[in-house]
N, C-alpha and C positions, 0 to 999 in steps of 0.2 A: 377386797372381798373376803373376800373369802379368807377367810381367815384360815391361814395356816394355824391361826386359831381357827381365819379369817377366813383368808383369807379369803375362811370366809365362805363354806358350802356344805350341804348335808343330804343324807338319805337315811331312812330307817324303815324301808318299805316292808309291809307285811309279807312274811315268807310265802313263796310259792314252791310247791313240792318239786324237788330236784334231786336226782341221784348225784350227789357231789361229794368230793373229798374235803376234809377239813384242811386247815392251813398246812402247807408243806406237802400236800398230797399230789397225786397225778402221776401218770405214767410217762412214757416217752413222748416224742414230738413236742417237747416243751410243756406238756400237760394241757395243751389247748383243747384237745378232744377231737380235732378235725384237721386235715392237712393245711387248709388255708386260714385256720383260726389260731391266733396267738394268745398266750396267757401272760397276764401282767399282775404285779403285786398291787394290793389295794387294802383299804381298811373300812370296816363298817361305818357309814356316816351316822349323823346324829338324828336326822328327821326324815319324814317322807319326802319324796322327790318332787315336791312342788317348787317350781322355779323361784317364787317369791318367798319361800321359806328355807332356802338353801344358801348358807353363807359360810361354808367351810369347804376345804379342798376335796375331800373324798367324794362327796355328793356332786361337787362341781365338775369333777372328771366325767361323771356319767352324763350330766346335763349337757356338757359341751359335745357329747357324742350323739345325743338323741334330739337336740334342739338346734335350730338356727334362728337368729333374730334379725332385726333391722340392720345391724352392723355386725361385722366380725373382725376381730383383731388379727392382723397379719401374723402368721405363725413364725415369721422371721424377724419382723420389725416392730410388731405390736401396734402398727398404725391402724386406726379405726377405718375400715373400708365398708362400703355398702354391701350388704348381703341380700336381705329381702327388700330393703329400701331401694326404690328406683330413684327417688330424690327426696330431700328434706329442705324445704324452703322456709325462710324467715325474713321479715322486713325489719325486725327490731330486737332479736335475741330473746323475745318473750312469747311471741305467737309463732307457732310452727305448723306448716302443712306437710304431712307425710304421705307420700305416694308409694305403695308397695308394688312389687313386680307381680305379674300374672303367672299362672302356671304352677304355683306352689300348692302342695297338699300336705296333710298329715299322713302318717303311714297307715291310718285306717281309711284313707280315701277322702276325708273331709277337705274341702278347700280352705286354704289359709287366706283370710280376708282381713280387712281393716277391723272388723268386729272381733276377730280372734285376738288382736292386740288390745283393743279397748276393754273387752271383757276381762282379759287376764290382768290388766293393770288395775282395773276397779276391784277385782278380787284381792290382789296383792295389797292394795292400800287400805282395805276395809278393816276397821278395828276388830270386828266380830270374828274375822278369820285368823287373827293373831299371827300374822306372818312376820318372820324375822327381818325380811327385806322391805317391809312396808315403808321404811324411812326413805328409800330411794325414790318414792313417788311424792315426797314431801314438797317439791317445788311446783307440782301441778295444782292449779287453782281448785279450791274446794277440798283440799286435803284436811284442813282444819275441821270440816264438817264430817268427813268420812272417818277420820282418825284423830279425834280431839285429844288433847293432852290430859284432860280430865272429863269425867262424865261419859254419857252414852253418845254414840254417833247420831247425827241428825239427818244424814243423807247416806244413801247406799252407793252412789256413784259420784265420781269426780266431775264437778261442773266444767272443768277445763278440758275434758275429753269429748269430742263429738265425731261420730261416724258420718262422713259425707256420702260415700258410696262404697262398694265392695273393695275398692283399691285405695281409698283416700280417707284419712282422718286428720283432725286438727287437735293441736295441743296448746293450751294457754297456761303459761306459768304464772305464779304469783309474784315473780320478779324476773328481771333479766338474768339469763344464765347462758352465756355465750358458748360454753363447752357442752351444753346439753346433748347435742347430737352424738358427740364422742362417747357418751356414757351408754348409749343404746345397744352396745354389744354385750353388756353385762346380762347375766342370766335372768335377773329379776324381770327384765323387759321382754322375755320370750313370749311368743303367742301360745294360746291354749286352744285345743279343739273343744267343741260343744260337749263331747263325751266327758270331759273333765267336770262339767257342771251337772249334766243329766244323771251320771252314775259315778259320783266322786269316789266312793269306796272301791269300786272296781278299777277305776283309773289309778288310784294310789297303789293297788296291788300290782298292777302291770302298766306303768306309765306309757302313754302314746305321745310321740313328738313328731317333729318334721325334719330331723337331722339324718345323717347318713347311716345311722345304726338304729336298730329296734331292740328293746329288752325282750329276751326270750324267757328268762327265769331268774329268780333270785332266792337264795337261801341265806338268811342272816347268819353271820358267823362262818360262812363257808365260801360262797362265791356268787357272782352275778354273771350271767351269760348274755352277751350282746351279739347280735348277728347283723350282717350287712343288709340294708334295705335296698333291694334291687330297683325299686321305683323312685328312689331319691332323685329330685329334679335339679339339684345343685351341681356346680362344676367341681366341687371338692368331694367327689364320690370316694367311698372306701376302696382302698387298693388291696384289701384283704377280705376274707369271708366273715370275720368277726373277731371279737375280743372277749376272753374269759377273764374277768377280774377276780383274783383269788385273795381272800381275806388272810392277812398275816397280822399277828399281834406282836411280832418281833421282826425288825428289819434284818437282823442277822440270819434268821431262819430263811427269809426270802432270798438273801444273797447265797446261802448254802444251796438252796434249791436251784438257783440260777446256774451255779457251777456244776451241779449234779445233772443238769438237763431236764429238771422237772418244772422249770419256769423259763419263759422266754424273755421277760422284761422286768427288771426291778428298777423303780424310779426313785429310790431313796437308798443310796449306798451308805451303810452304817459307818459311823466314824471309826469303829474298831477295824474296819477293812480298808480304809483309805490308803494305808501304807502298802497294801497288797494288790489293790484293784488293777493297777496298770499292768503288773506282771500276770495277773489272772486273766484279764480280758483284752489287753492290748488296745487296738483301735475300736473295740466294742465297748469302750468306756467313754461316757460323755460327761464333760465338766464345763458348764457354760453359764455366763452371768444370767441372773433372773431378777425379776422385780419383787424381791422378798427381803424383808428385814425382820430380824429377831429382836424382841424387846422383853423387858420385865414390866408388867402392868401392876397396878396397885388397886386395892378395893377402897375407893373413896367413900363408899357407904359405911365403912368402918371408921368411927370417929378417931381412932388412934392414928389413921393415915390421912386424916383431913383436919388436923389441928395446927395451931401456930407452931412453926418450927419444923414441921414434917417435910417441907420442901428442902430444908437443909439436910435432913436425914437422907432423903432420896438422892440428892446431889452428892452427898458424901459416899453413899453406896456405889454410885456410878464411878466415882473416882477411885474406889477400892478395887475395881475389876480390871485385871490385866488382860485386856482384850487381845493384844498382839500375841501374848504367850499362849493363850487359849486357842486362837485361830491357827497359829503355827503348829502347835504340838498335837492338838486333838483333831483339828479339821484339815490339817495338811494343805493349807492355803486354798481350801474350797470355800472359805468364809473370809471376809475382809472387815476389820474393825470399823464400826459405824461412827461417822462424824456428823450425822444429821438424822432426821426421822423419815427420810424418803428412801430412794435407791439410786445408785449411779446409772441404772438403766434409763432413767429419765433424761440424763444429760443436763448440762447447765441451762440450756434454753427451756427445758421442760420443768425445771425447778430444783434439780439437785444442787446443793450448795455445800461443797466439801468444806468441813471445818466449822459449820454453823454451830455445832454443839460447843466448840471452844474448849476451855480447860476442864469443863465438867465431864468430858469424855476422855480426858488424859489420865493415865494411871499415876496417882499421887497419894500413896498410902498415908503419909503424915497429915496432909490436908483432909483426906477422907475421914480419918479418926477425929480430927478437930471439929469438922462440920457435924458429924453424927452426934458427938457429945454436946455441941452447942445447940443442936436441934432437939435435945431432950433424950437422946439415946434410942436404941431399938425398942419399939413397942413390945412390952412383955419380956424384954431382955433377950429375945432370940428371934432371928429371922428364919421363917420357913418358906422355901420357894416351892410352889406346887407345880407339878408337870405330869404329863401322861407318860406312863412307863412302858407303853407298848412299842416305843421306838428307843432302842438302846442308846442312841446318840444323846438323847435328852438327859439321861442319867449322868453320862460322862461330863457334859458341859455344865450341868447344874452343880455337880460335885466340884468341878474346877472353879466355878464362880464362887461357891461357898468357901473353898480353900483360900481363894484370893482375898475375900472379905475377912475371913478369920485371921489371916496373916496380917492384914492391915490393922485390925483391931486388937491383935495380940490375945485372941481368945478362940480356941479351937472348937468351941461350941456355940459361937455367936450366930452361925448360919448353918442350916441343914436342909437337905432336900426333902420334899414331901410328895412321894409318888402316888399317882392315881392309876389304877390298873389299865384302863383303856381310854382311847381318845374320846369316844362317845360319853363315857362317864365323866371325864374331865370337863368336856364342854357342857354337860348337864349341870355340873356343880357351878361352873362359871355363870351360866344362864340364870341359875336360881340364886345368884349373888351370895354364895356360901364361902367365898374366899376370905381368909382372915389375914392374909399377907400377900406378898408379891407372887405372881404366877406367870408362867411362860405365855407369851403373846406374840407369836410370829404373825406376820402379815404378808399375804400374797396379794399383789395388786389385782383389782377387778378390771381396771382399765388404766392405760398409761398416762395418768394426769397427777400432778402434785396434789390436787384436790382430793384424790382417792386415798392418798397416804395420810391425810390430815382429818378431813371432815368426818368420815365414818367412824373414826377412832376416838376423836377428841371433842367433837361438837356436842353440845348438851343434848342428851337423850338420843344420840345417833345410834344407828343399828348395831354397830360393833364396838360401841363405847362400853365395854364390859365392866370397867371399873367405876363408871358413873362420874368421871371427872367433869367439871363444869367451870367455865370461865367466860364471863360476859365479853371481855376484850377480844378473846380468841374468836368467839361466835360472831362478833361484829366485823372483824377483819375478814373472816371467811365469807360472810354475806357480801361484803364490798368486793372481794375478789371474784366471786361468782357473777356479780352484776357487771363486771368490767368487760367491755367488748374488745379492748386492746390486749392481746395475749401476753405481751411482755409486762404490761402493768398488772395484769391479773396474777401472773407468776410472782412478781415482786411483792404483791400484797399477801399472797399465800405464804411467802417466806417470812413476812412480818408476823403472820399468825403462828408460824412455826417457831419464831423467836419467843412467843408467849409460852409455848409448850416447853421450850428449853428453860426459860427463866423459872418455871414452876416445876421442872423435871416431872412432867405429867406421867411419863413412862421413861424407863432407862433404855436407850438404844444400845444394843450389844454388837451385832455384826450384820453385814449384808450377806446374803446366802446365794451361792451358785446353785443351779440345778445340776443334779448328778444322777446318772443312770448307767445301767449295764444291760447288755442284751445277748441273746444266744446267736449261734451261727445260722439258725434258721431265718433270721430277720435281716432285712436291709432297709435302707432309707429311713433309719430311725433318727429322730431329732426331738429335742425339747423346745417348746415355744418360750417366749420371754416370761411366761407365768410359771415356768418349770414343769409344765404338764406335757407328757408325750403327745406328739401330733399323730394320734392313732390312725386317722384315716389315710395317712400317707405311707404307713409301714407296709412293706411287702414281705410275704412269707414264702419261703422256698421249701 
């Protein structure tokens, strides 16, 4: 999902008036503003908080606090477990009957019904609503009418969705998809209240959900205040009174505020502080594996990166990067050199295949230079790697990657970094297809399936296929894998599809990323889930 490009989630809600400090502000008590409220570092997301339009991390953090869907991923194991779903039945992996639990409401008092899901999914799929996550509804029958590849839509609702009664609805897919139920914890599938449709503008200013928190206020560029919803019916109630998400444009500043007592939780320890963090925080430092991979993506809409020989250039660039040296020296072993395009968090049974990348991910400067020259050289004679500069760690590793490439090519100007000021601006440029060279493309999984590391990123016209790569063989293998009812066979077929990504070096895998965080003495029971997001509702404030 959500793109750590991705991983994939967003907000850009219209500002609501709030007396708030800018980044780095706040007084004592961790800057939370109330005894039982904690403060946490954050960044302004890209778009309004519509679940089907949020596909990057910052917005995803908020949506995970204010919404609950049919499934929820276990905060320790990432296993897809029933949340609002009482049961999901299927006779054939293509037709599903979904029964939701009773007793659930939105924070405005509206009941959560089957219609809450069906209306939300129809909205998300509709071409006229231009939702970034529309693609996730692509397997539901009628998607081609609601969201055609070309021309205008000929239907407003998905023919594969039917409300049976208040607590039951049916889903018919256009092909077998055995893992479909496991995807339903992803935020795009969240229910929506009728208030979303009857007064959309008001809802966008102050979103209403059905999760353990409610949005109290938001000032873009400053902070978002979320407060515990006392009427939340779920078992995973908030153990604190609320969370104030403070906007930081620099992770070093957030870390400094944490040490100074002006911030309770920083969930992105900057690379510059990794040598000091254990001494600074002791056991209040968290470093744990997460379903995140960092890659370099390419703009295949630019003919220079989509011509004969360019696959050799990309493979050569991959071989020019000394991953081990970078992860050891800059990231202090909080990153692991990537050997495939998924994550070790999946495990072998889930699809992780250590070494699948093969020699293409081994540091070999001589072979790198040969392949780049054989492929026609760097387009324009210089490589510019674009990244968002509001996280200091990105500048450090991009500079290191460029130094490694420059050393391999014997040219200290062959590769340079191309910083963009903020994450939101960076994502907007990507979405508008304005990249002229490789760009940072970290991916945080939406759900723990190998399918999620491959299909959204590399399938033709997929939701997070920002570089517009397209390969018919890859698409065919993904379709076959999704239709396979035997899990082991499905995983094996997905790995064949991953081999196509490797053979074309559709993106350069760099390293797997751990989740890292530090917190103040006010907090206890702090943990990161396998998506590297703080489990906010379990944190206790003293």
